[in-house]
C-alpha positions in Angstrom: 0.0 0.0 0.0 2.8 2.4 1.0 4.6 1.7 -2.3 1.5 2.5 -4.3 1.1 5.8 -2.5 4.8 6.6 -3.1 4.4 5.9 -6.9 1.3 8.2 -7.1 3.1 11.0 -5.2 6.2 10.6 -7.5 4.0 10.7 -10.6 2.2 13.8 -9.4 5.5 15.5 -8.5 6.8 14.8 -12.1 3.5 16.2 -13.5 3.8 19.3 -11.3 7.4 19.9 -12.4 6.4 19.5 -16.0 3.5 21.9 -15.7 5.7 24.4 -13.9 8.2 24.3 -16.8 5.4 24.8 -19.3 4.0 27.8 -17.3 7.4 29.4 -17.1 8.0 28.9 -20.8 4.6 30.5 -21.6 5.2 33.4 -19.1 8.7 34.2 -20.6 7.2 34.1 -24.1 4.6 36.6 -23.2 7.0 38.7 -21.1 9.2 39.3 -24.1 6.3 40.7 -26.1 5.6 44.0 -24.4 2.1 44.8 -25.7 0.7 41.4 -24.9 2.4 41.4 -21.5 1.1 44.9 -20.7 -2.5 43.7 -21.6 -2.0 40.7 -19.3 -0.9 42.9 -16.5 -3.9 45.2 -17.1 -6.2 42.2 -17.0 -4.6 41.1 -13.7 -5.1 44.6 -12.2 -8.7 44.5 -13.4 -9.5 41.1 -11.9 -7.6 41.8 -8.7 -8.1 45.4 -7.8 -5.5 45.3 -5.1 -2.9 45.6 -7.8 -2.2 49.0 -9.3 -0.4 49.4 -12.7 1.1 52.8 -13.6 3.7 54.3 -15.9 6.4 56.6 -14.7 9.1 58.7 -16.3 12.6 57.5 -15.4 15.2 59.7 -13.6 18.3 59.4 -11.6 18.1 60.6 -8.0 20.7 63.2 -8.6 18.9 64.8 -11.5 15.6 64.8 -9.6 17.1 66.4 -6.6 18.8 69.0 -8.7 15.5 69.9 -10.5 13.6 70.2 -7.3 16.3 71.8 -5.1 16.4 68.8 -2.7 19.2 67.8 -0.3 21.9 65.7 -2.0 25.1 65.0 0.0 28.1 63.4 -1.7 29.8 60.8 0.5 32.3 59.4 -2.0 33.0 61.1 -5.4 33.1 59.2 -8.7 36.4 57.3 -8.6 38.5 54.6 -10.1 37.9 51.2 -8.4 39.6 47.9 -8.9 38.1 44.6 -10.1 40.0 41.4 -9.6 40.0 39.0 -12.5 40.9 35.7 -10.7 43.4 33.0 -11.4 41.9 29.7 -12.5 43.9 26.7 -11.6 45.6 25.0 -14.6 45.2 28.2 -16.7 48.2 30.2 -17.9 46.5 33.5 -17.2 47.5 35.0 -13.8 45.3 37.1 -11.5 44.8 40.5 -13.0 43.5 43.8 -11.7 41.4 45.9 -14.0 40.0 49.4 -13.2 36.7 51.2 -14.0 35.0 54.4 -12.7 32.2 54.0 -10.2 29.3 56.4 -9.7 29.4 58.6 -6.6 28.0 57.5 -3.3 25.5 59.9 -1.8 22.7 60.5 0.7 19.5 62.3 -0.6 16.4 63.6 1.0 13.1 63.2 -0.9 9.7 64.8 0.0 6.4 62.8 -0.2 8.1 59.8 -1.8 6.6 56.4 -2.4 8.5 53.1 -1.9 7.6 49.5 -2.7 8.8 46.6 -0.6 11.6 44.4 -2.1 12.2 47.0 -4.8 15.2 49.3 -5.3 13.4 52.2 -7.1 11.6 55.2 -5.5 8.5 56.9 -6.9 8.2 60.6 -6.6 6.0 63.2 -8.4 5.4 61.0 -11.4 9.0 59.8 -11.7 10.6 56.4 -11.1 13.9 57.2 -9.5 16.4 54.4 -10.3 20.0 55.1 -10.9 20.8 51.7 -12.6 18.4 52.4 -15.5 20.1 55.8 -16.2 23.6 54.3 -15.8 22.8 51.6 -18.4 24.1 53.6 -21.4 24.6 50.5 -23.6 21.2 49.0 -22.7 22.9 45.8 -21.5 20.9 45.3 -18.3 17.6 43.4 -17.8 16.3 45.3 -14.8 12.8 43.9 -14.9 12.4 42.4 -11.4 9.7 42.3 -8.8 7.4 45.3 -9.3 9.4 46.7 -12.2 7.6 45.0 -15.1 8.4 46.9 -18.3 11.1 49.4 -19.2 10.7 51.1 -22.5 12.9 54.0 -23.5 12.5 56.6 -20.7 9.5 55.1 -19.0 8.9 52.3 -16.5 5.7 50.4 -15.8 5.3 49.4 -12.2 2.9 47.0 -10.5 2.3 47.2 -6.8 -0.3 46.9 -4.0 -1.2 50.3 -2.5 -1.3 50.1 1.3 -2.3 53.8 1.9 0.1 53.8 4.8 2.0 57.0 5.4 5.2 57.4 7.5 6.4 60.8 8.6 10.1 60.0 8.0 12.2 57.0 7.3 15.5 55.7 5.9 15.3 53.6 2.7 17.1 50.2 3.2 14.9 48.0 1.1 15.7 46.6 -2.3 15.7 43.9 -4.8 16.4 40.3 -3.6 16.1 40.9 0.1 16.0 37.1 0.6 19.6 36.7 -0.7 22.4 36.8 1.8 24.8 38.7 -0.4 22.2 41.4 -1.4 21.2 41.9 2.3 24.7 42.1 3.6 26.6 44.0 1.0 24.1 45.8 -1.1 21.5 46.8 1.5 22.7 46.9 5.1 26.2 48.2 4.4 24.7 51.5 3.3 23.6 52.3 6.9 27.0 53.7 7.6 26.4 56.6 5.3 23.3 57.5 7.2 25.1 57.3 10.5 27.7 59.8 9.4 25.0 62.5 10.2 23.9 62.8 13.8 20.5 64.2 12.7 19.6 60.9 11.0 20.6 58.6 13.8 17.1 58.4 15.4 15.1 58.0 12.2 13.4 54.6 11.6 14.8 52.2 9.0 12.5 50.8 6.3 13.5 47.1 6.1 12.0 44.3 4.0 10.1 42.0 6.3 11.9 38.9 5.2 15.1 40.3 6.7 13.4 40.3 10.0 12.0 36.7 9.5 15.4 35.1 8.7 17.3 34.7 11.9 20.8 35.1 10.3 19.7 38.4 8.5 18.0 39.7 11.6 21.1 39.1 13.7 23.3 40.9 11.2 21.0 43.9 11.3 21.0 44.0 15.1 24.8 44.0 15.1 25.2 46.9 12.7 22.3 49.0 14.0 24.5 50.5 16.7 22.4 53.6 17.1 19.2 51.5 17.6 17.2 53.0 14.8 13.5 51.9 15.1 12.6 49.3 12.4 9.6 49.5 10.1 9.0 46.2 8.2 7.6 46.6 4.7 5.9 43.8 2.7 7.0 42.7 -0.8 5.2 44.6 -3.6 3.4 46.8 -1.1 3.6 50.6 -1.6 4.1 53.1 1.3 4.3 56.8 1.3 7.0 58.6 3.3 6.8 62.4 3.8 10.5 62.7 4.4 12.6 59.8 2.9 16.3 59.6 3.5 18.0 57.6 0.7 21.6 56.3 1.0 22.7 55.3 -2.5 24.0 52.0 -3.5 27.7 51.3 -3.0 27.9 48.3 -5.3 27.0 48.4 -9.0 26.1 44.9 -10.2 22.9 44.7 -12.3 20.2 42.3 -11.1 20.4 40.6 -14.6 21.9 41.2 -18.0 20.1 40.7 -21.3 22.7 38.2 -22.6 25.2 36.2 -20.5 28.1 37.5 -22.6 27.2 41.0 -21.6 29.0 41.1 -18.3 31.9 43.5 -18.1 34.4 44.8 -15.5 32.0 47.7 -14.8 29.4 45.2 -13.4 31.6 44.2 -10.4 32.5 47.5 -8.8 32.3 47.3 -5.0 33.1 50.2 -2.6 35.7 49.3 -0.1 33.8 51.3 2.5 30.8 48.9 2.2 32.8 45.7 2.6 34.9 47.0 5.5 31.9 48.4 7.3 30.2 45.0 7.6 33.5 43.2 8.3 34.7 45.6 11.0 31.4 45.8 12.8 31.1 42.0 13.0 34.7 41.1 13.8 34.9 42.7 17.2 37.8 40.6 18.5 41.4 40.9 17.3 41.8 39.0 14.0 43.3 35.5 14.4 45.3 33.5 11.9 43.0 30.8 10.3 43.9 27.1 10.4 40.7 25.2 9.5 39.7 23.9 6.0 36.0 24.3 5.1 33.9 23.2 2.2 30.5 24.9 1.7 27.9 22.4 0.6 24.8 23.4 -1.3 23.3 19.9 -1.1 20.2 21.1 0.7 19.5 24.1 -1.5 16.6 24.0 -4.0 18.8 25.5 -6.7 21.6 22.8 -7.1 24.0 24.4 -9.5 27.0 22.1 -9.0 25.3 18.8 -10.0 28.1 16.6 -8.7 28.3 18.5 -5.4 28.2 15.2 -3.3 31.2 13.7 -5.0 33.1 17.0 -4.9 32.4 17.4 -1.2 33.6 13.8 -0.6 36.8 14.6 -2.5 37.5 17.7 -0.4 36.7 15.7 2.7 39.5 13.3 1.8 41.9 16.2 2.0 40.8 17.2 5.5 38.0 19.7 4.6 35.1 19.9 7.0 31.7 20.0 5.1 29.4 22.7 6.4 25.8 23.7 5.6 25.5 27.4 6.3 21.7 27.5 6.1 21.7 25.3 9.2 24.0 27.5 11.2 23.2 30.7 13.2 24.8 33.9 12.1 27.2 33.8 15.0 28.2 30.2 14.1 28.9 31.2 10.5 31.1 34.1 11.6 33.1 31.9 14.0 33.7 29.2 11.4 34.8 31.6 8.7 36.9 33.7 11.0 39.0 30.6 11.9 39.4 29.2 8.4 42.6 29.0 6.3 40.8 27.5 3.3 37.2 28.1 2.2 35.9 26.2 -0.8 32.6 25.9 -2.5 30.6 26.7 -5.7 29.6 30.2 -6.4 26.6 31.5 -4.4 25.5 33.8 -1.7 27.0 31.6 1.1 30.4 32.9 -0.1 29.4 36.3 1.4 30.8 34.9 4.6 34.3 35.4 3.3 33.8 38.9 4.7 34.8 37.4 8.1 37.8 35.4 7.0 41.3 36.1 8.4 43.7 37.8 6.0 45.8 34.6 5.6 42.8 32.7 4.2 42.5 31.3 0.6 39.1 31.3 -1.1 38.5 28.4 -3.6 35.6 29.1 -5.8 34.0 26.6 -8.2 32.5 28.4 -11.2 32.6 28.2 -15.0 35.3 30.5 -16.4 33.1 31.6 -19.2 30.8 33.5 -16.8 33.5 36.2 -16.3 32.0 36.6 -12.8 34.4 38.6 -10.7 32.4 39.6 -7.6 33.9 37.4 -4.9 37.4 37.7 -6.2 37.0 41.5 -6.0 35.7 41.3 -2.4 38.6 39.0 -1.6 41.1 41.5 -2.9 39.6 44.3 -0.9 40.1 42.4 2.4 43.5 40.9 1.2 42.4 37.3 0.9 44.0 34.9 -1.6 41.6 33.7 -4.4 41.8 30.6 -6.6 39.1 29.6 -9.0 38.3 26.1 -10.3 36.8 26.0 -13.8 33.6 23.9 -14.2 31.7 22.7 -17.3 28.2 24.0 -17.9 25.9 21.0 -18.6 22.6 22.7 -18.7 21.9 26.4 -19.4 19.1 28.4 -17.8 17.6 31.6 -19.0 20.1 33.5 -16.7 23.4 32.3 -15.3 21.8 31.8 -11.9 19.7 29.0 -13.5 22.6 27.1 -15.0 23.9 23.7 -13.8 27.5 22.8 -14.0 29.9 20.0 -13.2 33.5 20.0 -11.8 35.9 17.5 -13.2 37.0 15.3 -10.3 40.5 14.5 -11.7 41.1 18.2 -12.2 39.9 19.0 -8.7 42.1 16.2 -7.2 45.2 17.5 -9.0 44.5 21.0 -7.5 43.9 19.6 -4.0 47.3 17.9 -4.1 48.9 21.4 -4.4 47.5 22.5 -1.0 
């Protein structure tokens, strides 16, 4: 009887996965046809009147502040920043440092602004304020995400749920992908430092995506860096709120949420401000830095998105060379910091768990498994900022998704074994 039930469940699961794939394919087909997609969104808003659909002219925050004579404080001017092109084991090319100019970092004050949970743009006086759209001169980015449904020339079509809630004043620390450890740590919370430069802002509440408060590791990080005890206002995904006086600290990393073609990534897409990285690191590592001695392998076995398809065999191979296998999702924030702060070697496939390299001692070596063709230089650049060594292991893509994050790849075990012998 139990076997029959298992067979039925297995068949239903396969059917569910198949139908989900069909739905995604149809959705992507419609999404790429703007007129049809817009009509579908209009129909959705008509059927479910909670959703609002509106068009806005796009502007940068700086341009909007200049036109309306609003406060705009420059923290760091446009400047040349370094991006680390990593060394891949077995490849003749050595580590290389390339340079590009980053936008300025600033704090702006906006009057009667509207924000949407889990989104990085701001709505004000008929404008969608989003610096990344304006910065995309070559139209390489695919910035459609969450409530930002369509971008056409100088206009954005946004979908959201209007809560009609109004806050007197607040600090904007919400943004795209608040459920991702890297985005929360480096892209969102590291910007609190620019607010706290100014004493007048230190008592103003923080707008925080509610998922940050639901995930214990994220919440613990927030509590650690919120040293002035700003009150917290949780905001729901896709829900719009009005703020009479909104304090906006700009981004200090400049990686697009997606690009239109995987070959479109350039050095410009991996610029990271040293101040952001060091702010998180220095506020968490309270004790004197130790010299690491442990060897750690980060497993993604329990994750829904299994990118490294032979992860189990790779983990077993690393274990033969004395690496401890860890599952960061099962560890508290404090446990993760302790493990990484005592490590000499950290290995694993590319992913948000590598954000914990922020807490590694300066003698540590980071071993990242990722296909070289991605030209993905984020973690090697962060490693360089905090003076870590970085070695990459090339992997073969066996199944491509629509975006790089949906790919599956495989690491050659003989190649990996030869590398491990060098340690």
